[in-house]
Backbone as a ProteinNet text record, in pm:
[ID]
protein_1_A
[PRIMARY]
MMRTKCITCGDEIDVDAGLPEEFVDRAAIVAVCPRCATRELLESGGQVVDFREDPPGALFPLGPVAVTPGAVESLAGAGRHLAEFLGRHVAGDWGKAGRLDETEVTANELRHGAAVTDNEAKLNAIALHHRRGRVMSIYPTRESETLWIFTYLEAPRTEVLLPSEY
[TERTIARY]
78.5	22.1	77.2	67.5	101.9	44.4	66.3	0.9	49.7	-52.1	-35.6	-147.9	-163.4	-227.8	-336.7	-418	-510.5	-480.4	-474.6	-407.8	-516	-639.2	-774.8	-763.8	-801.7	-820.1	-743.5	-633.6	-500.8	-526.9	-655.6	-683.9	-582.3	-510.9	-436.7	-537.5	-457	-519.3	-414.7	-492	-357.6	-407.5	-307	-330.4	-265.1	-306.1	-257.8	-195.6	-17	-2.1	43.8	16.2	78.5	235.8	295.3	439.9	530.3	641.3	679.9	727.4	739.5	804.6	913.7	1037.3	1144	1126.1	1024.7	992.8	894.3	837.6	759.2	816.2	926.3	993.3	1070.4	1063.4	1106.6	1007.7	887.1	783.4	688.2	667.1	571.8	447.9	322.1	199.6	117.7	57.8	-47.8	-192.8	-278.6	-389.3	-512.8	-649.3	-762.7	-839.3	-859.5	-957.3	-1083.9	-1161.6	-1291.6	-1371.3	-1390	-1508.6	-1447.7	-1350.1	-1312.1	-1354.1	-1316.3	-1315.6	-1473.1	-1544.1	-1680.9	-1732	-1721.2	-1756.1	-1719	-1605.3	-1554.9	-1639.5	-1674	-1766.8	-1877.8	-1972.8	-2064.2	-2066.6	-2010.6	-1987.4	-1937.4	-1917.9	-1891.9	-1997.1	-2094.3	-2224.4	-2205.4	-2139.1	-2139.3	-2229.2	-2264.9	-2355	-2290.2	-2324.9	-2274.3	-2445.2	-2410.8	-2504.7	-2501.6	-2548.6	-2493.6	-2678.9	-2656.2	-2768.3	-2771.1	-2897.3	-2896.5	-2883.2	-2925.9	-2876.6	-2834.1	-2761.3	-2700.3	-2839.3	-2838.5	-2948.6	-2927	-3043.8	-3051.4	-2994.4	-2867.6	-2808.6	-2671.3	-2617.7	-2506.3	-2388.4	-2299.6	-2179.9	-2069.4	-2085.5	-2010	-2058.4	-2035.1	-2128.7	-2075.2	-2121.1	-2108	-2035.7	-2082.4	-2029.3	-2097.2	-2030.1	-2085.4	-2078.5	-2149.6	-2121.3	-2099.6	-1972.1	-1945.4	-1948.4	-2068.3	-2111.8	-2059	-1938.1	-1864.8	-1988	-1944.6	-2032.3	-2089.8	-1951.1	-1987.5	-2095.2	-2048.1	-2164.1	-2296.5	-2302.3	-2438.3	-2487.9	-2434.4	-2487.5	-2504.9	-2424.3	-2439.1	-2568.1	-2592	-2684.8	-2824.1	-2848	-2946.4	-2983	-2870	-2881.4	-2940.9	-2879.5	-2914.6	-3063.3	-3116.9	-3221.5	-3248.8	-3137.5	-3097.7	-3101.1	-3078.9	-3091.1	-2956.7	-2939.4	-2783.6	-2798.3	-2914.3	-2925	-2962.9	-2973.5	-2956.4	-2794.5	-2735.3	-2585.7	-2515.4	-2579.3	-2516.6	-2573.1	-2666.4	-2749.2	-2668.2	-2635.5	-2574.1	-2434	-2375.3	-2264.7	-2184.8	-2301.6	-2305.8	-2314.5	-2413.8	-2445.8	-2343	-2228	-2102.8	-2159.5	-2249.6	-2258.9	-2199.1	-2048.4	-1973.2	-1977.9	-2048.2	-2077.7	-1954.4	-1911.5	-1782.2	-1680	-1679.4	-1589.6	-1592.1	-1721	-1734.8	-1831.1	-1867	-1936.9	-1875.1	-1913.2	-1851.1	-1917	-2047.3	-2067.2	-2014.9	-1923	-1862.4	-1715.3	-1662.2	-1539.5	-1455.1	-1354	-1322.3	-1134.9	-1113.6	-968	-918.1	-762.4	-717.7	-632.8	-570	-495.8	-393.7	-326.4	-202.9	-247.8	-346.4	-437.4	-469.3	-500.5	-581.9	-455.1	-332.8	-197.8	-156.2	-119.8	-36	-141.4	-244.7	-333.4	-302.1	-274.3	-232.6	-90.8	-22.2	129.3	100.6	-17.4	-41.3	-146.6	-235.2	-351.5	-392	-434.3	-491.1	-662.1	-690.3	-859.2	-916.8	-1023.7	-1073.7	-1173.7	-1246.4	-1335.2	-1266.8	-1151.7	-1074.8	-992.2	-952.8	-900.1	-1021.6	-1150.8	-1264.4	-1264.3	-1289.9	-1308.3	-1203.9	-1076.1	-1011.9	-995.3	-1037.3	-1067.6	-1179.1	-1268.1	-1394.2	-1335.4	-1267.4	-1220.9	-1131.5	-1046.2	-933.2	-1013.4	-1143.6	-1211.8	-1123.6	-1036.8	-924.3	-909.2	-878.7	-887.9	-987	-978.7	-1130.9	-1206.8	-1330.8	-1425.7	-1424.5	-1398.1	-1454	-1556.4	-1658.4	-1750.6	-1772.2	-1771.4	-1778.4	-1914.3	-2014.9	-2130.5	-2138	-2156	-2270.5	-2362.7	-2374	-2493.6	-2564.5	-2484.3	-2559.8	-2447.8	-2460	-2403.5	-2221.2	-2206	-2062.1	-2001.4	-2078.2	-2074.2	-2058.5	-1919.3	-1904.2	-1886.7	-1985.2	-1965.9	-1855.4	-1782.9	-1666.8	-1728.7	-1749.4	-1780.1	-1679.4	-1597.7	-1511.9	-1587.1	-1517.6	-1588.6	-1416.1	-1394.8	-1310.9	-1347	-1269.2	-1322.2	-1312.2	-1168.4	-1132.8	-1209.2	-1223	-1313.3	-1414.1	-1529.1	-1610	-1643.6	-1625.6	-1692.2	-1686.8	-1763.4	-1773.8	-1785.2	-1705.6	-1707.1	-1746.1	-1817.2	-1944.4	-1841.3	-1791.6	-1729.5	-1731.5	-1684.1	-1674.7	-1516.4	-1461.9	-1328.5	-1240.8	-1303.9	-1215	-1209.6	-1281.8	-1279.8	-1177.1	-1116.7	-1029	-910.8
-141.9	1.9	142.7	206.5	342.7	456	548.7	698.4	788.2	838	921.1	1042.9	1133.3	1229.9	1226	1229.6	1237	1341.4	1282	1381	1503.8	1455.6	1556.6	1674.5	1610.7	1707.2	1720.4	1638.7	1665.7	1589.1	1538.3	1459.5	1334.1	1304.1	1191.7	1063.9	971.2	878.7	720.6	595.9	500	442.3	365.1	284.2	157	70.7	-78.4	-72.4	-59.3	-83.1	-218.2	-327.6	-438.3	-470	-360.3	-361	-476.8	-507.8	-549.6	-475.8	-510.1	-390.6	-335.7	-391.2	-355.6	-196.5	-188.3	-105.4	9.9	-21.3	74.3	205.2	215.4	376.3	443.3	339.3	389	422.8	391.3	424.7	542.2	613.7	734.2	696.4	695.6	630.7	760.5	751.3	862.5	766.4	851.5	769	914.8	875.5	916.2	897.3	935.5	906.5	892.2	776	699.6	841.3	896.3	1034.6	1128.6	1134.5	1224.7	1073.9	969.7	879.3	867.3	880.7	827.5	956.7	1097.9	1222.4	1232.6	1177.3	1202.8	1050.7	964.4	854.5	930.7	975.1	1029.7	1145.3	1240.2	1340.7	1320.6	1194.9	1145.1	1054	1031.6	961.3	786.8	776	662	654.1	536.8	530.4	452.2	477.8	379.2	351.8	219.8	156.4	68.8	97.1	49.5	-67.6	-192.1	-237.8	-261.2	-215.8	-245.3	-395.7	-502.6	-608.8	-711.7	-789	-893.5	-972.9	-1025	-1117.5	-1241.7	-1282.9	-1439.9	-1531.8	-1578.9	-1711	-1655.3	-1521.2	-1456.2	-1553.5	-1588	-1641.2	-1522.7	-1405.1	-1322	-1175	-1092.2	-948.5	-870.9	-791.4	-707.2	-552	-522.2	-381.5	-253.8	-152.8	-81	-89.9	-74.7	-140.3	-0.7	21.1	124.3	116.2	144.8	119.4	232.2	168.7	276.8	360.9	478	522.2	411.9	346.9	294.6	165.9	115	-3.9	27.4	184.1	225.3	247.2	286	291.4	170.1	50.6	-94.5	-171.1	-139.7	-206.6	-155.6	-6.8	76.7	27.5	17.7	-15.9	-139.3	-231.4	-370.1	-398.2	-322.2	-319.6	-410.9	-454.2	-515.5	-458.2	-532.8	-427.5	-508.4	-439.2	-461.1	-558.9	-549.9	-681.2	-805.8	-830	-950.6	-1007.8	-946.6	-980.3	-993.4	-876.9	-905.4	-1017.6	-1046.4	-1155.7	-1324.1	-1333.5	-1425.2	-1430	-1300.3	-1298.6	-1336.6	-1323	-1355.4	-1512.3	-1526.4	-1714.5	-1806	-1755.3	-1816.4	-1870.6	-1801.4	-1820	-1685.3	-1705.1	-1576.8	-1606.2	-1620.5	-1601.3	-1675.1	-1598.8	-1640.3	-1697.3	-1640.2	-1690.1	-1789.6	-1897.8	-2004.5	-2009.8	-2123.7	-2146.9	-2221.8	-2165.9	-2264.6	-2394.2	-2433	-2553.7	-2662.7	-2568.3	-2683.9	-2672.4	-2619.7	-2617	-2661.5	-2787.7	-2854.6	-2783.4	-2743.6	-2672.2	-2813.6	-2817.1	-2926.9	-2834.3	-2925.6	-2858.2	-2801.2	-2839.5	-2756	-2606.5	-2615.2	-2461.4	-2390.8	-2437	-2361.2	-2303.2	-2377.8	-2358.4	-2203.5	-2243.8	-2174.4	-2062.7	-2085.6	-1994.2	-1944.5	-1855	-1766.2	-1826.3	-1899.4	-1934.7	-2030.5	-2131.5	-2264.7	-2273.7	-2167.3	-2170.9	-2040.1	-1997.9	-1879.9	-1916.5	-2038.1	-2040.8	-1956.9	-1853.4	-1755.5	-1809.5	-1943.3	-1977.6	-2068.7	-2104.3	-2157.7	-2056.7	-1939.2	-1821.6	-1758.1	-1771.7	-1716.8	-1830.8	-1903.1	-2046.8	-2044.5	-2015	-1986.4	-1874.7	-1780	-1645.9	-1664.9	-1704.8	-1748.6	-1849.4	-1952.2	-2007.5	-1956.7	-1846.6	-1777.8	-1673.9	-1594.3	-1509.1	-1385.3	-1406.8	-1274.7	-1269	-1123.9	-1145.9	-1086.1	-1144.2	-1057.7	-1187.4	-1168.1	-1260.2	-1184.2	-1242	-1179.3	-1230	-1188.2	-1216	-1171.6	-1249.6	-1167.3	-1230	-1136.2	-1132.6	-1078.9	-1132.3	-1064.9	-946.4	-836.3	-759.3	-739.4	-724.5	-704.3	-813.2	-831.1	-911.3	-856	-750	-688.7	-637.7	-647.5	-577.4	-667.2	-661.1	-731.4	-654.8	-740.2	-676.5	-720	-654.7	-722.9	-702.6	-788.2	-759.7	-796.1	-707.5	-791.5	-723.7	-815.3	-823.4	-812.9	-746	-731	-764.5	-881.1	-958.2	-940.9	-864.4	-821.2	-715.4	-590.5	-485.4	-470.4	-550.8	-585.9	-457.8	-456.6	-334.4	-388.4	-355.7	-423.5	-297.8	-362.2	-261.8	-303.8	-246.6	-286.4	-203.5	-270.1	-181.3	-269.7	-195.4	-259.5	-274.8	-418.8	-405.2	-280.7	-201.5	-102.2	13.5	1.6	85.8	57.1	-52.1	-137.2	-55.1
9	-1.2	6.7	-67.5	-101.7	-47.1	-17.8	-4.5	-119.6	-175.6	-312.6	-299.9	-360.1	-407	-520.5	-550.3	-633.7	-741.3	-869.9	-965.3	-1013	-979.9	-988.5	-889.8	-732.9	-634.5	-549.3	-557.6	-421.9	-289.6	-275.2	-173.9	-132.4	-26.3	-16.4	-36.5	-66.5	-93.2	-78.9	-39.7	-49.6	-180.1	-217.7	-334	-332.7	-350.1	-376.7	-475	-518.7	-688.5	-716.4	-614.6	-633.2	-665.2	-595.9	-624.9	-506.2	-539.5	-447.2	-345	-209.4	-129.5	-164.7	-211.5	-266	-339.7	-441.1	-506.1	-496.5	-364.7	-330.7	-311.6	-259.5	-210.7	-329.5	-433.5	-589.8	-697.5	-639	-756.9	-714.3	-831.3	-805.5	-880	-805.8	-831.5	-889.8	-975.8	-1012.3	-1043.7	-955	-945.5	-942.5	-903.7	-919.7	-787.4	-722.8	-599.5	-638.7	-549.1	-578.4	-615	-554.1	-545.7	-713	-737	-879.7	-963.6	-928.2	-1057.5	-1086.1	-1033.2	-1011.2	-1058.8	-1026.6	-1125.8	-1239.3	-1278.3	-1418.7	-1515.9	-1440.9	-1494.5	-1511.4	-1438.9	-1445.4	-1564.8	-1550.7	-1668.1	-1786.2	-1817.1	-1970.7	-1986.6	-1924.4	-1964.1	-1883.3	-1828.9	-1750.6	-1652.1	-1580.3	-1470.2	-1342.9	-1222.8	-1111.1	-1058	-1018.2	-965.4	-820.3	-729.4	-564.3	-556	-557.6	-498.9	-361.4	-312.8	-212.6	-139.2	-240.2	-205.8	-302.6	-324.3	-447.3	-472.9	-613.5	-646.5	-569.6	-562.8	-443.9	-528.9	-440	-490.8	-527.1	-540.1	-576.2	-480.4	-580.7	-511.9	-458.5	-521.9	-455.9	-469.8	-410.1	-349.8	-508.7	-552.3	-663.6	-599.5	-482.7	-461	-537.1	-548.6	-655.2	-790.5	-906.8	-1020.6	-1080.9	-1175.9	-1265.2	-1386.4	-1481.6	-1613	-1703.9	-1792.2	-1852.4	-1996.5	-2034.6	-2149.4	-2258.9	-2317.5	-2417.5	-2389.2	-2267.1	-2227.2	-2183	-2122.9	-2113.6	-2255.7	-2387.2	-2472.6	-2567.3	-2546.3	-2598.8	-2575.5	-2422.5	-2367.2	-2418	-2417.8	-2511.3	-2633.1	-2694.8	-2824.7	-2861.7	-2798.6	-2827	-2727.3	-2642.8	-2588.7	-2471.1	-2429.7	-2333.1	-2182.8	-2064.4	-1918.1	-1854.2	-1792.7	-1737.4	-1614.5	-1563.3	-1450.4	-1506.3	-1613.3	-1707.6	-1676.2	-1715	-1734.2	-1596.9	-1503.9	-1358.9	-1304.4	-1332.3	-1279.4	-1311.5	-1442	-1494.4	-1430	-1391.3	-1383.3	-1230.8	-1120	-1019.5	-967.9	-1082.6	-1054	-1131.7	-1193.5	-1232.3	-1389.1	-1425	-1613	-1649.4	-1688.2	-1758.6	-1892.5	-1965.3	-2123.5	-2207.8	-2258.7	-2337.6	-2233.6	-2121.2	-2048.6	-1992.7	-1980.5	-1898.9	-1815.7	-1734	-1674	-1532.4	-1417.4	-1292.5	-1306.9	-1324.6	-1304.6	-1392.3	-1491.1	-1610.9	-1606.2	-1486.2	-1503.1	-1361.4	-1407.6	-1286.6	-1300.6	-1172	-1143.4	-1050.2	-1097.1	-999.3	-861.4	-815.8	-670.5	-747.3	-867.3	-882.5	-929.1	-1023.8	-1074	-962	-857.7	-696.1	-644	-662.9	-614.5	-678	-807.8	-883.7	-982.3	-989.8	-1063.7	-1220.3	-1239	-1366.3	-1426.5	-1330.2	-1363.9	-1462	-1422.8	-1482.1	-1583.4	-1589	-1700.5	-1693.1	-1822.8	-1888.4	-1914.7	-1896.9	-1909.9	-1801.5	-1861.9	-1819	-1700	-1742.3	-1627.9	-1538.1	-1529.4	-1439.8	-1339.1	-1418.9	-1336.2	-1249.6	-1306.6	-1219	-1103.6	-1120.3	-1021.2	-924	-961.2	-840.6	-768.5	-829.5	-771.4	-633.6	-681.5	-605.6	-512.7	-509	-440.6	-290.4	-338	-286.9	-233.9	-273.1	-231.7	-253.2	-376.5	-385.3	-543	-618	-760.6	-820.3	-935.4	-996.8	-1069.4	-1103.3	-1165.2	-1304.1	-1410.6	-1533	-1653.4	-1664.1	-1786.9	-1921.4	-2034.9	-2152.8	-2231.9	-2252.6	-2302.2	-2451.7	-2522	-2645.8	-2641.5	-2639.6	-2645.2	-2778.7	-2896.5	-2984	-3116.4	-3250.9	-3317.1	-3289.4	-3330.1	-3323.4	-3182.1	-3085.2	-2957.4	-2842.7	-2768.8	-2671.2	-2529.2	-2398.7	-2293	-2189.2	-2133.1	-2002	-1888.5	-1779.2	-1638.3	-1551.5	-1494.4	-1373.5	-1234.8	-1156	-1005.4	-952.5	-864.6	-786.8	-633.8	-603.7	-469.9	-367.8	-322.9	-218.7	-144.1	-182.9	-158.5	-276.1	-276.3	-385.3	-457.1	-605.8	-681.6	-818.6	-893.7	-1026.2	-1134	-1251.1	-1385.6	-1478.8	-1553.6	-1700.5	-1768.2	-1894.6	-2004	-2114.7	-2244.4	-2349.3	-2375	-2453.1	-2450.7	-2512.9	-2569.5	-2623.3	-2525.3	-2393.2	-2307.9	-2218.7	-2206.3	-2106.9	-2101.1
[MASK]
++++++++++++++++++++++++++++++++++++++++++++++++++++++++++++++++++++++++++++++++++++++++++++++++++++++++++++++++++++++++++++++++++++++++++++++++++++++++++++++++++++++

């Protein structure tokens, strides 16, 4: 964890840069605080959804859901609702990224994760098993558009975006 200042408002914030300890004192981190990030998202046409409770049978909490402008437009253009995709996501139906109920993970994969597999369904299952990392879903909204959903498990929060917005 590093302490830095938000580049937008100047407030001090703690950032987990994922750096090994020996690099923390040698790194400069540029970051935006959550309040400024939310304001920028809303001003650009995005949305933030905070559910009172997660859908029944959810395998993990969503936390606040940030929906990028491209995702908002894609969903509207396809006549689809965000809740449809979020319900599938938290139930273990990750669209093109696989399904939890069809995914077998070995003890070696549980132990070593991304070092031994790049299968998205297995990586999701590993993240759920350890309750850390992220769960990713990939859904087509229209013939030529794909929606990505990421939920970060440690401090639950979810992002909904188009691949071009990544």
